[in-house]
KOLTI-387367 format. One record per atom (N, C-alpha, C, CB): residue in one letter; residue number from 0; chain; atom name; x, y, z. Coordinates in pm, 1 decimal, padded with zeros to 6 digits. Glycine has a CB too. Example, Ala and Ser with C-alpha at 12.3 -4.5 7.8 and 13.67 -1.06 7.14 Angstrom:
2
A:0:A:N:01319.0:-00569.0:00780.0
A:0:A:CA:01230.0:-00450.0:00780.0
A:0:A:C:01320.0:-00330.0:00780.0
A:0:A:CB:01130.8:-00447.3:00904.6
S:1:A:N:01285.0:-00225.0:00708.0
S:1:A:CA:01367.0:-00106.0:00714.0
S:1:A:C:01290.0:00003.0:00787.0
S:1:A:CB:01408.4:-00059.8:00572.5
END
This chain:
134
M:0:A:N:-02355.3:08152.4:02599.4
M:0:A:CA:-02238.9:08129.3:02681.6
M:0:A:C:-02270.4:08172.8:02826.0
M:0:A:CB:-02115.5:08205.7:02624.9
V:1:A:N:-02217.4:08099.1:02921.1
V:1:A:CA:-02244.6:08123.8:03062.2
V:1:A:C:-02146.8:08228.3:03115.5
V:1:A:CB:-02234.7:07992.6:03144.1
N:2:A:N:-02201.0:08327.2:03179.8
N:2:A:CA:-02119.9:08431.2:03240.0
N:2:A:C:-02081.0:08384.6:03381.4
N:2:A:CB:-02196.9:08568.8:03243.2
E:3:A:N:-01951.3:08360.6:03401.3
E:3:A:CA:-01904.8:08307.0:03529.8
E:3:A:C:-01927.8:08405.1:03645.0
E:3:A:CB:-01756.6:08271.9:03521.1
E:4:A:N:-01910.8:08532.0:03619.5
E:4:A:CA:-01929.8:08631.6:03725.1
E:4:A:C:-02074.7:08630.8:03775.4
E:4:A:CB:-01891.9:08772.1:03673.7
R:5:A:N:-02168.0:08621.7:03680.1
R:5:A:CA:-02308.8:08620.4:03719.3
R:5:A:C:-02344.2:08492.0:03794.1
R:5:A:CB:-02398.5:08635.9:03596.1
V:6:A:N:-02287.1:08380.7:03751.6
V:6:A:CA:-02311.0:08253.7:03820.4
V:6:A:C:-02257.9:08260.6:03963.7
V:6:A:CB:-02244.5:08136.6:03743.6
K:7:A:N:-02138.6:08317.8:03980.6
K:7:A:CA:-02082.7:08333.7:04115.6
K:7:A:C:-02172.8:08422.9:04201.4
K:7:A:CB:-01940.1:08393.4:04108.5
Q:8:A:N:-02222.1:08530.4:04142.4
Q:8:A:CA:-02309.0:08622.4:04215.8
Q:8:A:C:-02439.9:08553.4:04254.1
Q:8:A:CB:-02337.7:08748.5:04131.6
L:9:A:N:-02498.1:08478.3:04161.2
L:9:A:CA:-02622.3:08407.3:04189.9
L:9:A:C:-02600.3:08297.6:04294.3
L:9:A:CB:-02679.9:08346.9:04061.3
Y:10:A:N:-02484.5:08233.9:04292.6
Y:10:A:CA:-02451.3:08132.6:04392.1
Y:10:A:C:-02441.1:08196.0:04531.6
Y:10:A:CB:-02318.8:08061.8:04354.9
K:11:A:N:-02378.6:08312.0:04535.9
K:11:A:CA:-02365.3:08384.8:04662.5
K:11:A:C:-02503.8:08422.6:04717.1
K:11:A:CB:-02278.2:08512.0:04643.1
I:12:A:N:-02593.1:08464.8:04629.1
I:12:A:CA:-02729.9:08499.1:04668.3
I:12:A:C:-02804.0:08376.0:04717.9
I:12:A:CB:-02805.7:08562.6:04550.7
A:13:A:N:-02788.0:08263.3:04648.8
A:13:A:CA:-02856.2:08140.1:04688.6
A:13:A:C:-02808.2:08090.1:04823.9
A:13:A:CB:-02835.4:08032.2:04583.7
I:14:A:N:-02678.6:08100.9:04849.8
I:14:A:CA:-02624.7:08059.8:04980.3
I:14:A:C:-02684.4:08145.9:05091.0
I:14:A:CB:-02469.8:08070.0:04981.8
Y:15:A:N:-02692.5:08274.9:05068.2
Y:15:A:CA:-02752.1:08364.6:05167.5
Y:15:A:C:-02898.2:08326.5:05192.8
Y:15:A:CB:-02742.2:08511.9:05120.6
E:16:A:N:-02973.4:08301.0:05086.6
E:16:A:CA:-03114.3:08270.2:05101.6
E:16:A:C:-03136.2:08139.9:05178.0
E:16:A:CB:-03180.2:08262.3:04965.8
Q:17:A:N:-03044.9:08044.7:05163.5
Q:17:A:CA:-03059.5:07917.3:05233.9
Q:17:A:C:-03015.4:07925.5:05379.5
Q:17:A:CB:-02980.2:07810.0:05163.1
T:18:A:N:-02917.6:08009.0:05410.2
T:18:A:CA:-02861.4:08008.2:05545.6
T:18:A:C:-02907.3:08125.0:05632.1
T:18:A:CB:-02712.2:08009.1:05537.7
E:19:A:N:-02911.7:08243.6:05579.2
E:19:A:CA:-02931.7:08363.5:05660.5
E:19:A:C:-03068.8:08428.4:05647.7
E:19:A:CB:-02829.3:08463.1:05625.4
E:20:A:N:-03143.5:08395.1:05545.1
E:20:A:CA:-03266.2:08470.4:05518.7
E:20:A:C:-03368.0:08458.3:05632.3
E:20:A:CB:-03328.8:08422.7:05389.0
K:21:A:N:-03384.3:08340.3:05689.9
K:21:A:CA:-03482.3:08323.5:05797.6
K:21:A:C:-03444.6:08406.3:05920.0
K:21:A:CB:-03494.4:08175.7:05836.1
K:22:A:N:-03314.6:08416.4:05947.7
K:22:A:CA:-03267.9:08491.8:06063.8
K:22:A:C:-03284.7:08642.3:06044.2
K:22:A:CB:-03122.0:08459.3:06092.0
T:23:A:N:-03257.9:08688.9:05923.6
T:23:A:CA:-03257.6:08832.9:05900.0
T:23:A:C:-03391.9:08887.0:05850.8
T:23:A:CB:-03150.9:08867.0:05800.5
R:24:A:N:-03483.2:08801.7:05812.5
R:24:A:CA:-03612.2:08847.7:05760.0
R:24:A:C:-03686.5:08930.1:05864.9
R:24:A:CB:-03698.7:08727.8:05715.5
Q:25:A:N:-03688.4:08882.9:05989.5
Q:25:A:CA:-03759.2:08953.7:06096.5
Q:25:A:C:-03698.6:09091.7:06119.9
Q:25:A:CB:-03755.8:08871.9:06226.5
T:26:A:N:-03566.9:09101.1:06111.6
T:26:A:CA:-03499.1:09228.2:06133.4
T:26:A:C:-03534.0:09328.5:06024.1
T:26:A:CB:-03347.9:09207.4:06139.3
G:27:A:N:-03545.3:09282.3:05901.9
G:27:A:CA:-03573.2:09371.4:05790.3
G:27:A:C:-03711.5:09432.6:05792.8
G:27:A:CB:-03555.4:09298.5:05663.8
L:28:A:N:-03800.3:09376.6:05873.2
L:28:A:CA:-03937.4:09427.4:05879.0
L:28:A:C:-03953.5:09547.5:05972.0
L:28:A:CB:-04030.0:09317.7:05923.2
Y:29:A:N:-03854.8:09573.3:06057.1
Y:29:A:CA:-03867.5:09676.0:06160.0
Y:29:A:C:-03759.9:09782.6:06146.4
Y:29:A:CB:-03861.0:09613.1:06298.1
Y:30:A:N:-03792.9:09901.6:06196.2
Y:30:A:CA:-03690.1:10001.1:06220.0
Y:30:A:C:-03613.5:09957.5:06344.7
Y:30:A:CB:-03751.5:10145.2:06236.6
R:31:A:N:-03493.2:10008.9:06360.5
R:31:A:CA:-03410.0:09967.7:06473.1
R:31:A:C:-03479.1:09991.9:06607.5
R:31:A:CB:-03277.2:10041.5:06469.3
S:32:A:N:-03534.5:10110.8:06625.2
S:32:A:CA:-03597.0:10142.5:06754.1
S:32:A:C:-03719.3:10054.4:06780.1
S:32:A:CB:-03637.5:10290.5:06758.5
D:33:A:N:-03796.0:10022.1:06677.0
D:33:A:CA:-03912.2:09935.3:06694.9
D:33:A:C:-03869.6:09793.4:06730.1
D:33:A:CB:-03998.2:09934.5:06568.3
Y:34:A:N:-03767.2:09743.7:06663.1
Y:34:A:CA:-03717.4:09608.0:06688.1
Y:34:A:C:-03664.8:09594.9:06830.2
Y:34:A:CB:-03607.1:09571.5:06587.6
I:35:A:N:-03582.4:09690.4:06872.2
I:35:A:CA:-03525.1:09685.9:07006.7
I:35:A:C:-03635.2:09707.6:07110.8
I:35:A:CB:-03413.4:09792.7:07022.5
G:36:A:N:-03725.9:09799.7:07085.4
G:36:A:CA:-03835.8:09825.5:07178.3
G:36:A:C:-03924.7:09704.8:07198.7
G:36:A:CB:-03918.5:09940.4:07129.5
K:37:A:N:-03954.3:09634.0:07091.9
K:37:A:CA:-04036.1:09513.1:07101.1
K:37:A:C:-03968.5:09409.5:07189.4
K:37:A:CB:-04062.6:09454.7:06961.7
E:38:A:N:-03838.8:09392.7:07171.9
E:38:A:CA:-03765.6:09294.1:07251.5
E:38:A:C:-03750.6:09337.3:07397.2
E:38:A:CB:-03628.5:09269.9:07190.7
V:39:A:N:-03738.0:09466.6:07421.3
V:39:A:CA:-03727.7:09516.1:07559.3
V:39:A:C:-03860.4:09495.6:07632.3
V:39:A:CB:-03687.6:09666.6:07561.2
V:40:A:N:-03971.4:09517.2:07564.0
V:40:A:CA:-04102.1:09494.7:07626.2
V:40:A:C:-04119.3:09346.8:07660.6
V:40:A:CB:-04216.1:09541.8:07532.6
K:41:A:N:-04080.2:09259.2:07567.3
K:41:A:CA:-04087.5:09116.0:07596.3
K:41:A:C:-03998.1:09079.3:07713.4
K:41:A:CB:-04048.3:09034.4:07473.2
S:42:A:N:-03879.5:09140.4:07720.2
S:42:A:CA:-03787.4:09108.1:07829.4
S:42:A:C:-03837.6:09163.4:07962.7
S:42:A:CB:-03647.8:09163.4:07799.1
F:43:A:N:-03917.9:09269.9:07960.8
F:43:A:CA:-03975.7:09321.0:08085.0
F:43:A:C:-04062.4:09213.8:08149.9
F:43:A:CB:-04058.5:09448.8:08058.5
F:44:A:N:-04147.4:09151.1:08068.7
F:44:A:CA:-04235.8:09048.8:08123.5
F:44:A:C:-04158.5:08923.9:08165.0
F:44:A:CB:-04342.8:09012.2:08021.8
S:45:A:N:-04066.9:08880.1:08082.5
S:45:A:CA:-03989.6:08759.9:08119.5
S:45:A:C:-03899.8:08788.0:08240.0
S:45:A:CB:-03903.9:08711.5:07999.8
G:46:A:N:-03843.3:08907.0:08249.2
G:46:A:CA:-03760.9:08943.1:08363.5
G:46:A:C:-03841.1:08951.6:08491.7
G:46:A:CB:-03691.9:09074.1:08338.2
S:47:A:N:-03962.9:09004.4:08481.8
S:47:A:CA:-04048.8:09012.3:08599.7
S:47:A:C:-04085.2:08873.0:08649.7
S:47:A:CB:-04176.0:09092.3:08568.3
I:48:A:N:-04118.3:08785.6:08557.8
I:48:A:CA:-04150.1:08647.4:08595.7
I:48:A:C:-04028.1:08580.4:08658.1
I:48:A:CB:-04198.7:08566.6:08472.9
A:49:A:N:-03911.8:08601.2:08599.8
A:49:A:CA:-03788.9:08541.9:08654.4
A:49:A:C:-03760.4:08595.4:08794.4
A:49:A:CB:-03669.1:08570.7:08561.5
Y:50:A:N:-03781.0:08723.5:08815.8
Y:50:A:CA:-03755.5:08781.0:08948.0
Y:50:A:C:-03852.3:08724.6:09051.6
Y:50:A:CB:-03766.9:08934.1:08943.1
V:51:A:N:-03978.5:08711.2:09014.5
V:51:A:CA:-04076.8:08656.2:09108.4
V:51:A:C:-04038.6:08513.0:09145.3
V:51:A:CB:-04219.7:08660.4:09047.5
I:52:A:N:-03996.8:08435.1:09048.4
I:52:A:CA:-03954.7:08297.5:09076.3
I:52:A:C:-03832.9:08296.0:09167.4
I:52:A:CB:-03924.1:08222.7:08945.6
M:53:A:N:-03734.2:08383.2:09138.8
M:53:A:CA:-03615.6:08389.0:09225.4
M:53:A:C:-03651.7:08434.1:09366.6
M:53:A:CB:-03510.7:08483.8:09165.9
A:54:A:N:-03743.5:08530.0:09378.7
A:54:A:CA:-03785.3:08577.4:09510.5
A:54:A:C:-03857.1:08467.5:09587.3
A:54:A:CB:-03875.9:08700.3:09497.3
L:55:A:N:-03943.2:08393.5:09518.6
L:55:A:CA:-04012.6:08282.7:09585.0
L:55:A:C:-03914.5:08174.8:09629.7
L:55:A:CB:-04118.0:08222.0:09491.5
L:56:A:N:-03816.3:08147.0:09546.9
L:56:A:CA:-03715.1:08049.0:09587.2
L:56:A:C:-03635.9:08097.7:09708.2
L:56:A:CB:-03620.0:08019.8:09470.7
W:57:A:N:-03605.9:08227.0:09711.2
W:57:A:CA:-03534.5:08281.9:09826.2
W:57:A:C:-03619.8:08272.5:09952.3
W:57:A:CB:-03494.4:08427.8:09799.9
V:58:A:N:-03748.4:08306.6:09938.9
V:58:A:CA:-03838.3:08299.4:10054.2
V:58:A:C:-03848.3:08156.0:10105.1
V:58:A:CB:-03978.1:08352.8:10017.4
M:59:A:N:-03858.6:08060.3:10013.3
M:59:A:CA:-03868.2:07920.1:10055.0
M:59:A:C:-03739.9:07871.0:10122.3
M:59:A:CB:-03899.9:07832.0:09934.5
S:60:A:N:-03626.7:07916.2:10074.2
S:60:A:CA:-03501.2:07870.6:10133.1
S:60:A:C:-03469.6:07940.9:10265.1
S:60:A:CB:-03387.8:07892.5:10035.3
N:61:A:N:-03523.6:08058.7:10286.8
N:61:A:CA:-03499.9:08133.9:10410.1
N:61:A:C:-03629.7:08155.6:10485.7
N:61:A:CB:-03433.9:08268.6:10379.5
L:62:A:N:-03708.3:08053.6:10495.8
L:62:A:CA:-03839.6:08065.3:10557.6
L:62:A:C:-03830.8:08104.3:10704.6
L:62:A:CB:-03915.0:07935.1:10543.7
D:63:A:N:-03730.8:08055.9:10774.8
D:63:A:CA:-03717.2:08091.9:10915.5
D:63:A:C:-03689.2:08241.3:10934.1
D:63:A:CB:-03606.2:08010.1:10979.4
L:64:A:N:-03606.1:08298.7:10845.7
L:64:A:CA:-03578.0:08442.3:10850.7
L:64:A:C:-03703.2:08523.3:10818.7
L:64:A:CB:-03465.2:08478.6:10752.8
V:65:A:N:-03777.7:08480.2:10718.9
V:65:A:CA:-03900.5:08549.7:10679.5
V:65:A:C:-04002.2:08545.0:10794.2
V:65:A:CB:-03960.6:08486.2:10550.7
M:66:A:N:-04017.3:08431.0:10856.2
M:66:A:CA:-04112.0:08418.8:10968.4
M:66:A:C:-04069.2:08508.0:11085.6
M:66:A:CB:-04122.4:08271.0:11014.9
H:67:A:N:-03939.4:08516.6:11110.3
H:67:A:CA:-03889.7:08604.3:11217.3
H:67:A:C:-03920.8:08750.9:11186.6
H:67:A:CB:-03737.4:08585.5:11236.3
Q:68:A:N:-03903.4:08790.5:11058.6
Q:68:A:CA:-03931.2:08929.9:11020.9
Q:68:A:C:-04080.0:08960.8:11027.6
Q:68:A:CB:-03878.8:08958.5:10880.0
I:69:A:N:-04162.6:08862.1:10998.2
I:69:A:CA:-04307.5:08883.0:11009.3
I:69:A:C:-04344.9:08902.4:11156.5
I:69:A:CB:-04386.3:08762.5:10947.8
N:70:A:N:-04284.0:08822.6:11242.0
N:70:A:CA:-04315.3:08833.1:11385.8
N:70:A:C:-04265.7:08963.7:11445.6
N:70:A:CB:-04254.1:08716.0:11462.1
T:71:A:N:-04154.8:09017.6:11396.5
T:71:A:CA:-04101.4:09142.0:11452.4
T:71:A:C:-04145.2:09264.9:11373.0
T:71:A:CB:-03949.8:09135.8:11457.1
L:72:A:N:-04236.1:09247.4:11279.9
L:72:A:CA:-04291.7:09356.3:11198.4
L:72:A:C:-04185.2:09431.2:11117.4
L:72:A:CB:-04365.0:09454.5:11287.8
E:73:A:N:-04083.8:09359.2:11071.8
E:73:A:CA:-03983.0:09417.6:10983.0
E:73:A:C:-04012.6:09385.3:10837.1
E:73:A:CB:-03843.3:09367.2:11020.3
I:74:A:N:-04133.4:09345.9:10811.4
I:74:A:CA:-04171.7:09304.2:10676.3
I:74:A:C:-04167.1:09422.1:10579.2
I:74:A:CB:-04312.2:09242.0:10677.3
I:75:A:N:-04195.6:09541.8:10626.0
I:75:A:CA:-04193.8:09659.5:10537.1
I:75:A:C:-04051.6:09684.1:10486.7
I:75:A:CB:-04247.9:09786.3:10611.1
D:76:A:N:-03953.7:09669.6:10574.1
D:76:A:CA:-03814.8:09685.9:10531.5
D:76:A:C:-03777.0:09581.3:10426.5
D:76:A:CB:-03720.4:09676.0:10652.3
T:77:A:N:-03822.5:09459.3:10447.5
T:77:A:CA:-03792.8:09352.0:10351.8
T:77:A:C:-03858.8:09379.5:10217.3
T:77:A:CB:-03839.7:09216.1:10406.7
V:78:A:N:-03981.0:09426.8:10218.2
V:78:A:CA:-04052.6:09458.3:10093.4
V:78:A:C:-03981.3:09571.9:10020.2
V:78:A:CB:-04200.9:09497.3:10122.5
V:79:A:N:-03935.7:09671.8:10093.9
V:79:A:CA:-03863.8:09783.2:10030.9
V:79:A:C:-03734.2:09733.2:09967.9
V:79:A:CB:-03833.9:09894.7:10134.2
V:80:A:N:-03662.2:09648.9:10039.4
V:80:A:CA:-03537.4:09592.7:09985.4
V:80:A:C:-03566.6:09509.8:09860.6
V:80:A:CB:-03465.5:09505.6:10092.1
M:81:A:N:-03673.7:09429.5:09865.6
M:81:A:CA:-03710.1:09347.5:09748.9
M:81:A:C:-03746.7:09434.5:09628.7
M:81:A:CB:-03827.7:09254.5:09783.6
L:82:A:N:-03816.6:09544.9:09652.7
L:82:A:CA:-03852.9:09634.8:09542.7
L:82:A:C:-03729.5:09703.3:09483.6
L:82:A:CB:-03953.2:09740.5:09591.4
V:83:A:N:-03637.7:09744.8:09567.8
V:83:A:CA:-03514.1:09807.0:09519.3
V:83:A:C:-03433.4:09705.2:09438.5
V:83:A:CB:-03429.3:09862.0:09638.0
L:84:A:N:-03424.9:09582.1:09489.3
L:84:A:CA:-03353.8:09477.3:09414.6
L:84:A:C:-03422.6:09448.3:09281.6
L:84:A:CB:-03344.9:09348.4:09498.1
Y:85:A:N:-03556.1:09451.2:09281.4
Y:85:A:CA:-03630.7:09430.7:09156.8
Y:85:A:C:-03598.1:09539.5:09055.5
Y:85:A:CB:-03781.6:09428.0:09184.2
L:86:A:N:-03598.8:09663.2:09100.1
L:86:A:CA:-03568.5:09774.4:09009.2
L:86:A:C:-03426.0:09764.1:08954.4
L:86:A:CB:-03587.5:09908.9:09081.4
L:87:A:N:-03330.9:09730.7:09039.9
L:87:A:CA:-03192.5:09715.2:08993.9
L:87:A:C:-03179.7:09599.2:08894.8
L:87:A:CB:-03098.7:09692.5:09113.7
F:88:A:N:-03242.7:09487.8:08929.9
F:88:A:CA:-03239.7:09371.4:08841.9
F:88:A:C:-03298.6:09404.9:08705.4
F:88:A:CB:-03315.8:09254.6:08904.9
M:89:A:N:-03413.4:09470.6:08704.1
M:89:A:CA:-03479.9:09502.4:08577.4
M:89:A:C:-03401.0:09603.6:08496.1
M:89:A:CB:-03620.1:09555.6:08603.3
M:90:A:N:-03338.3:09700.7:08560.6
M:90:A:CA:-03257.1:09796.8:08485.1
M:90:A:C:-03141.0:09726.8:08415.9
M:90:A:CB:-03204.3:09907.7:08577.8
V:91:A:N:-03072.6:09640.4:08488.9
V:91:A:CA:-02959.4:09567.6:08429.6
V:91:A:C:-03008.5:09473.7:08320.6
V:91:A:CB:-02882.3:09488.1:08537.7
Y:92:A:N:-03116.7:09402.1:08347.6
Y:92:A:CA:-03170.3:09304.8:08252.3
Y:92:A:C:-03218.5:09372.6:08124.1
Y:92:A:CB:-03285.0:09226.3:08316.0
M:93:A:N:-03289.9:09482.0:08137.0
M:93:A:CA:-03341.8:09549.9:08018.5
M:93:A:C:-03230.3:09620.8:07941.6
M:93:A:CB:-03450.2:09650.5:08058.4
F:94:A:N:-03131.0:09674.5:08012.2
F:94:A:CA:-03017.7:09735.0:07943.2
F:94:A:C:-02940.7:09629.8:07863.6
F:94:A:CB:-02924.7:09804.7:08043.5
S:95:A:N:-02917.5:09514.5:07924.5
S:95:A:CA:-02845.0:09409.4:07852.5
S:95:A:C:-02926.8:09357.2:07735.3
S:95:A:CB:-02809.5:09294.2:07947.1
T:96:A:N:-03058.6:09350.2:07751.1
T:96:A:CA:-03144.8:09309.3:07640.2
T:96:A:C:-03135.5:09408.8:07525.7
T:96:A:CB:-03290.3:09295.9:07686.8
A:97:A:N:-03142.2:09536.7:07557.7
A:97:A:CA:-03132.8:09639.8:07453.3
A:97:A:C:-02998.1:09632.8:07382.4
A:97:A:CB:-03153.6:09780.2:07513.6
L:98:A:N:-02891.2:09610.8:07456.3
L:98:A:CA:-02758.5:09602.1:07397.1
L:98:A:C:-02746.6:09480.6:07305.5
L:98:A:CB:-02652.3:09596.2:07506.4
V:99:A:N:-02793.0:09366.2:07352.5
V:99:A:CA:-02784.7:09242.9:07272.3
V:99:A:C:-02864.9:09258.2:07143.5
V:99:A:CB:-02836.4:09121.0:07353.4
Y:100:A:N:-02986.0:09309.5:07152.8
Y:100:A:CA:-03069.3:09321.0:07033.7
Y:100:A:C:-03024.2:09434.7:06942.5
Y:100:A:CB:-03213.8:09341.5:07073.5
Y:101:A:N:-02958.7:09535.6:06995.5
Y:101:A:CA:-02897.5:09637.3:06910.1
Y:101:A:C:-02786.7:09574.0:06825.8
Y:101:A:CB:-02841.2:09754.4:06995.4
L:102:A:N:-02701.6:09495.0:06890.1
L:102:A:CA:-02592.6:09429.7:06816.0
L:102:A:C:-02646.4:09329.4:06715.0
L:102:A:CB:-02496.7:09359.5:06912.8
R:103:A:N:-02750.5:09255.2:06751.5
R:103:A:CA:-02811.7:09161.0:06656.5
R:103:A:C:-02871.1:09235.1:06537.5
R:103:A:CB:-02920.6:09077.0:06726.0
Y:104:A:N:-02939.5:09345.5:06564.7
Y:104:A:CA:-02999.8:09423.6:06456.7
Y:104:A:C:-02891.6:09476.7:06363.3
Y:104:A:CB:-03083.6:09540.2:06513.8
K:105:A:N:-02786.2:09528.6:06422.6
K:105:A:CA:-02677.7:09585.0:06342.9
K:105:A:C:-02614.2:09477.3:06254.1
K:105:A:CB:-02571.3:09648.6:06434.5
N:106:A:N:-02590.0:09359.7:06309.9
N:106:A:CA:-02529.8:09250.2:06235.2
N:106:A:C:-02622.5:09201.1:06123.6
N:106:A:CB:-02495.2:09134.9:06329.5
C:107:A:N:-02749.6:09182.0:06156.2
C:107:A:CA:-02845.2:09136.2:06055.0
C:107:A:C:-02866.1:09239.9:05946.7
C:107:A:CB:-02978.4:09102.1:06119.5
R:108:A:N:-02866.6:09366.0:05985.1
R:108:A:CA:-02885.6:09472.4:05886.1
R:108:A:C:-02767.8:09477.8:05789.0
R:108:A:CB:-02903.1:09608.7:05955.9
K:109:A:N:-02646.4:09454.4:05841.2
K:109:A:CA:-02529.1:09453.6:05754.4
K:109:A:C:-02538.3:09338.7:05653.8
K:109:A:CB:-02399.9:09441.8:05838.2
K:110:A:N:-02582.2:09222.0:05700.5
K:110:A:CA:-02599.5:09107.2:05610.5
K:110:A:C:-02708.1:09134.9:05507.9
K:110:A:CB:-02633.8:08980.4:05690.4
L:111:A:N:-02815.1:09197.5:05551.6
L:111:A:CA:-02925.1:09229.3:05461.1
L:111:A:C:-02883.1:09332.0:05356.8
L:111:A:CB:-03045.1:09280.9:05539.7
D:112:A:N:-02803.6:09430.3:05397.0
D:112:A:CA:-02753.5:09529.2:05302.0
D:112:A:C:-02659.9:09464.7:05200.2
D:112:A:CB:-02681.3:09642.4:05375.7
G:113:A:N:-02576.3:09370.9:05245.1
G:113:A:CA:-02489.2:09298.0:05153.0
G:113:A:C:-02569.2:09215.1:05054.7
G:113:A:CB:-02393.7:09208.5:05229.9
Y:114:A:N:-02675.6:09154.5:05102.2
Y:114:A:CA:-02763.6:09075.7:05016.1
Y:114:A:C:-02828.5:09164.2:04909.8
Y:114:A:CB:-02871.8:09005.0:05100.0
M:115:A:N:-02875.4:09281.0:04951.4
M:115:A:CA:-02937.0:09373.0:04855.2
M:115:A:C:-02835.7:09421.1:04751.7
M:115:A:CB:-02998.2:09493.2:04928.1
A:116:A:N:-02712.3:09445.2:04795.7
A:116:A:CA:-02607.5:09485.7:04701.8
A:116:A:C:-02578.5:09373.1:04602.1
A:116:A:CB:-02478.6:09524.5:04778.1
D:117:A:N:-02577.0:09248.7:04650.3
D:117:A:CA:-02555.6:09134.6:04560.9
D:117:A:C:-02668.7:09121.5:04460.5
D:117:A:CB:-02542.3:09005.3:04641.3
L:118:A:N:-02791.5:09144.9:04504.6
L:118:A:CA:-02905.2:09139.8:04412.5
L:118:A:C:-02895.3:09248.0:04305.2
L:118:A:CB:-03036.5:09154.8:04489.7
K:119:A:N:-02855.0:09367.9:04345.9
K:119:A:CA:-02839.8:09476.9:04248.8
K:119:A:C:-02730.7:09445.1:04147.5
K:119:A:CB:-02807.9:09608.9:04320.6
T:120:A:N:-02620.1:09387.5:04195.9
T:120:A:CA:-02510.6:09351.6:04106.3
T:120:A:C:-02555.8:09245.9:04006.2
T:120:A:CB:-02389.7:09300.9:04186.5
A:121:A:N:-02628.2:09144.5:04054.4
A:121:A:CA:-02677.1:09039.2:03965.1
A:121:A:C:-02776.2:09096.6:03864.1
A:121:A:CB:-02743.0:08925.4:04046.1
Y:122:A:N:-02861.6:09186.7:03908.1
Y:122:A:CA:-02957.3:09248.6:03817.0
Y:122:A:C:-02886.0:09332.6:03711.2
Y:122:A:CB:-03056.8:09335.1:03895.1
T:123:A:N:-02784.4:09405.5:03752.9
T:123:A:CA:-02707.8:09487.1:03658.6
T:123:A:C:-02639.4:09398.5:03554.7
T:123:A:CB:-02603.2:09572.5:03733.3
M:124:A:N:-02583.4:09286.9:03598.4
M:124:A:CA:-02520.2:09193.2:03504.7
M:124:A:C:-02622.3:09137.5:03406.2
M:124:A:CB:-02452.5:09078.0:03581.0
F:125:A:N:-02738.9:09103.0:03455.5
F:125:A:CA:-02844.2:09050.4:03370.3
F:125:A:C:-02889.0:09155.0:03269.1
F:125:A:CB:-02962.8:09003.7:03454.6
E:126:A:N:-02906.3:09278.7:03312.7
E:126:A:CA:-02945.9:09386.8:03222.1
E:126:A:C:-02840.5:09410.0:03113.2
E:126:A:CB:-02969.1:09516.4:03301.4
R:127:A:N:-02714.1:09406.6:03154.4
R:127:A:CA:-02604.7:09426.0:03058.7
R:127:A:C:-02605.2:09316.2:02953.0
R:127:A:CB:-02469.1:09428.8:03131.5
E:128:A:N:-02626.8:09190.7:02995.1
E:128:A:CA:-02631.2:09081.0:02899.2
E:128:A:C:-02750.7:09091.2:02806.4
E:128:A:CB:-02634.2:08948.7:02971.6
E:129:A:N:-02864.5:09137.6:02857.8
E:129:A:CA:-02982.7:09155.8:02775.1
E:129:A:C:-02960.2:09262.9:02668.4
E:129:A:CB:-03102.2:09192.6:02862.0
K:130:A:N:-02889.4:09369.9:02704.4
K:130:A:CA:-02862.2:09476.6:02608.4
K:130:A:C:-02766.4:09426.9:02499.7
K:130:A:CB:-02803.0:09600.5:02680.2
L:131:A:N:-02670.6:09342.6:02537.9
L:131:A:CA:-02575.2:09289.7:02440.1
L:131:A:C:-02645.0:09192.9:02343.5
L:131:A:CB:-02457.7:09218.5:02512.2
K:132:A:N:-02745.3:09121.9:02388.3
K:132:A:CA:-02819.3:09028.2:02303.3
K:132:A:C:-02904.8:09102.7:02201.2
K:132:A:CB:-02907.8:08936.5:02389.1
S:133:A:N:-02956.0:09220.8:02237.4
S:133:A:CA:-03045.8:09291.4:02148.1
S:133:A:C:-02976.9:09367.4:02043.4
S:133:A:CB:-03130.5:09381.2:02222.2
END
C-alpha cells in the first residue's frame, strides 16, 4: 500500500531538486564568511574596472577641463579627488556586495536546511515502514 505522506514528502523533495538545487548547491559548499569574502574579492576587481571605465568616460567628456588643469598644474588636486572618489565608490560598492551576498546566503541556507529536514523526514518514514514490514 502506498503511504500518501511519504509520497507528498518525496514530491516536495523532487520539486526542490528540480528548481532550487542548482542555485543553493554553491552556497552549501562554503561557510558564510568564505562565501561572502569570495564575492567581495570578485566585486573589488569588477568595481575597480567599472570605476576606471567611468573615469575614462568622464575624462573624455570633459577633455577641455582636463587640458586646462594640466596646463595650470592642478593635476595633483584632480588625482587626489579621483582617488578619494575611488575609495568612496569602492567602500559603498563592496559594502552593498557584502550585504547582498549575506542575504542570498541566508536565504539559500534556509532553503537548504528545509531540504535536509525533508530528507530526514522521508528517511524516517521509510525506516518506519521497513520496521513494520519485518
